[in-house]
Residue, then its C-alpha position, 0 to 999 in steps of 0.5 A: m315553918n313551911r308556910q312562912r318559907s313558901f311565902i318568903g320565896f314568893i316575896v323574894a322572887g318578887a323582890i328580885a324581879l323588881l330589882v332586876i327590872a328596875i336596874a337592868g332595864f333602866y339603861w336600855f330603855f333610857a338610851k332609846n326613849p329617855a323622855n318616856l321613862i320617868a317616875s309616876t309619883p315622887q314617893p310611894n303612896a303605899a307607905i300609908f299601909v306600912s307601920k312606922l316600925s317597919p324594918a324595910m320597904v322598897s318601891l318601884l314607882t313606874n309600871p314595869d311594862r314601860l320597860q318593854v325594851l327588855e323583851r328583846e332579850e326575853e328577860l322581862s317575860k321570863l321574870k313574869t312567867s317564873l314569878f306567877a308560874k306556880s299560881g296558874i296566873d297569866y300576867k298578860q291576861d290577869i294582871q297587866p290590864w289593871l296594874g298601876n304605877e307602883i309596886t311596893l314590898a315591905i317587911t311590916t313586923l319582925d314577929i306577927d303574933r309578937d310571941p317569942e315562944n313560938g319563934q319569929q315570924l316576919g310579916y310581909l306586905l306586897a302592895l300593887a297600885t291598881k288603875q282598874p279596881e273592878k278588874s283587880r277585884e276579879f283577879v283576887e277572886l280568881l287567884f283564891s278560887k284557884r287555890a281553893l281548887a288546889g285544896a286550900n280552905l278559904a276564909v272571908e271576912q269584912y274588916k273595917g269595910v274591906k273584904l279580906i280573903s285568906d286561906n288555910s293552905q296545905p303544907e306544900q302551898d303558900l299561906l296567903a291573904g289578899a284584899v283590894v283597898g279602896e280604889g287604889f291598891v291590891l294588897f297581899a300578905n302572909d297572914p290576915k293580921v298583916l292586912r288588918d294592921a295595914i288597914n289600921n295604919v291607914q285609918a290611924p295615920d299616926l301609926n303609918l310610915t308617913s307619920s314618922p319624923e325620920y321618914q318625913k325628913a328622909s323623903k325631903e332628901l329624895p331627888k326628882g325623877g327617882l324611879a325606885i326607892a328603899f327605906l330602912n329603919l336601921p336599928i330595927v334592921a339590926k334587931w332583925q339580924g340579931l345584932e347589938l351594934p357597938e355604935q348606933t350613929y344612924n337611925s334610918e336610910i333612904i335610897s333612890l335610883v335616878l337615871n343619868p344619860k351615862g348610867l344610873l345614880a343610886e343616891t342615899t341619905f343616912l339620918t341621925s339625931s346627933e350632929i356629925f361632921p365631915p373629915s374635911p371641908p368639901l372639895s369643889k374639884p377632883v384632887g390634884a393627887l389623881q394626876y399621878i394615878p395611871a389610867s390603868a388603875g382598877l380602883a382609885i380613892s381620892g379626897s383630903n385629910l386622912s388625919n381625923l378619918g377615924d372620928s368622921d361621919l364616914a368612919k362611923l357609917w362604915k362601922q355601923a354598916t359593916a357590923t350590920i352586914y357582917g357582924s364585924e367590920e374586920d372581915v370586910v376590910s380584910r377582904l376588900a383592902k387585902p393589899l393594904v392589910d398585907v402591907q401592915k403585916r409585912w412592915g409591922i405598921n398601923l395605917p391610921e397611926d403611922i400614915f393616915s395621921w400625917v396626911q392632912g392635905e390631898y391624897a389618892i390611893a389606887l390598886l392596879p390589878e393584873k390577870e397573872q397576879t392575885t395581889p394587885h400593885w398599889i399606889f399612895v399619893a399624899e400632898k406635902s403638908e405639915g408633918v409629912e417629913q416626920g411621918i416619912a422619917r418614922l416609916d424609914a425607922i420602922a422599916s429599919s427596925n424590921g430589917l429593911s434597907i433604904n436604898p437610893l435608885t434613879i428611874d428616868k433621872q428621877k430620884i427614888s428611895a426603895w425599901t428592900e429586903l435581902t434574901t438568900a436563894t439556894k441552888k442544888t449542884d453536883a453532890k461533890e460541889g454542894a449547894s450554891f447560894s445567891i443573894e436576892t434583893k426584894v423591893l417592898g416599897l418605893r417612894t419619890t417626890l413629884g411636884n408637891y406630892e409624895i408618891f409611894t408604890s409597891d414595885l418598880e414597874t408601877m413607879d416606872e408607869i407613873l413616871t413615864t405616862k404622865d399624860n395618861s393619868i386617870i383624870d384623862n380617862p373618859n370613863f372616869k370623867d363621865s363617872i365623876a360628872a354624875i356626882p354633885l359638887p362639892n363633895q368629899g372625894y371619890i371611890y372609883l372602881d373600874w368593873i372590867k379591870s377589877q372584876n376578877l380580883l373582886e370575885r376572888q376576894v368576895p366569892i358571894l359576888k358571883l351569885v349576885e352577878v348571876l341574879g343581876k346578869p343583864f345589869f352586870n353585863n353592861l356595868r363599866s364602872l361605879t363611883v362612890s362619893s358623899y356630899g351635902t352640908d346637913t350636920r344631921s344627915l350623911k348624903g351620898g351616891v353610887f353612880f353605875q356607868l353602863g354601856n352596850s355589851 
């Protein structure tokens, strides 16, 4: 257990370094020298060492030293130093001279010896491209000689023409195996068997990841210029997490990081063997409902046709993804969509049945966070279509059955309907006079009609903002324009999150986010917004992207 845990720490440190370098450094380098930062290879060459049954693989497809702009904040130096501190290795002297243009990390197997009785021991493989094989061999010899001096017992074997070195480490050290394979790669693993399997995968091509039909299809979806990619075998990832998914729609996922002049696009494709269908025809431009969302919104979701959302490819992906991460989709929904969950509870409604079912045209949903409030204001805009009037009448009936009143109001000559609740407030006075009572009206929601849209809000202030700032909507916001410009058209709409406005709210709802921010500090310090969308027309895959808009802090 100590050996496995120790090596896991080594791999995790490498993974964190890889991701921080690959994400945090991209914007800074690109802003100064965009022509020089391009992927050296279109996809990872080290995939030939990885089994097609591997749960996960992540690769950086450029040399990390090409991101030297991070040196001004000493971030890159700190990462390199911390990663190799315990090994006594000097990165600049021992690794930099031979390190090539690819670093790949993979979980190769869920159990190295395939014996469930002695527990599960994951197999880890780290592949480093080398441009000077002799120097890399010298490095491997140096690394293991230092370990031998520290008390490890070394073992050397020849396996199919490759020299493998491993050690029987002391409990406080990492169990490590290493080899230089051919003229291209240096391999490290947490067990010699992992290295032997990697060599077998090269010599028997039908065993490795590049022979997998899923991986071959996923690779064709990679955009040009991706600087880092990740590939996930989703059923095996679920098994790794000990989960039995109620619905397994998607078999694999590939993610690619691509630079943009305004930020970073993480493009992903989910693959399935069954046909999938989008909830509605793709949109060739942003929906008109966004014109009623104020520029102050921290979160905006837009698209068309919510009536069949539950049976769509997006819904199936949501169920599978959240079940894989949380074990259930309910927890993440209740955290991230708390204002909408509160509305359901307060009104006694079911959103899919009582609202989404009659929204067949365009829609927009927005949250407007305020520093003083833990619960943000909300807006819901729905295009008029068949069934809208009946749907609103049903909402009125539900409101009445729950003791709410429907009252007409006027704001800036605009007719408004308000769902209100009467409450009593008591105030203690002189003992002789007793207590005094007052009746207060609490607004739980408002509705109005503007043009061809029905607009619902949580409070008077938000409705007033919509009516009085018609020329200051989110579609006029330069940041929003830049973000959606990075998303290909046509698409299924957008989820836009203004990080600056929503950070405090998100940290309250998802506490683990604070830890993620610490690990990725250079990235989050420059994050301005993120935009999510799905696009593509293949009925056997779901393609989409997340655009991270970055700026100088």
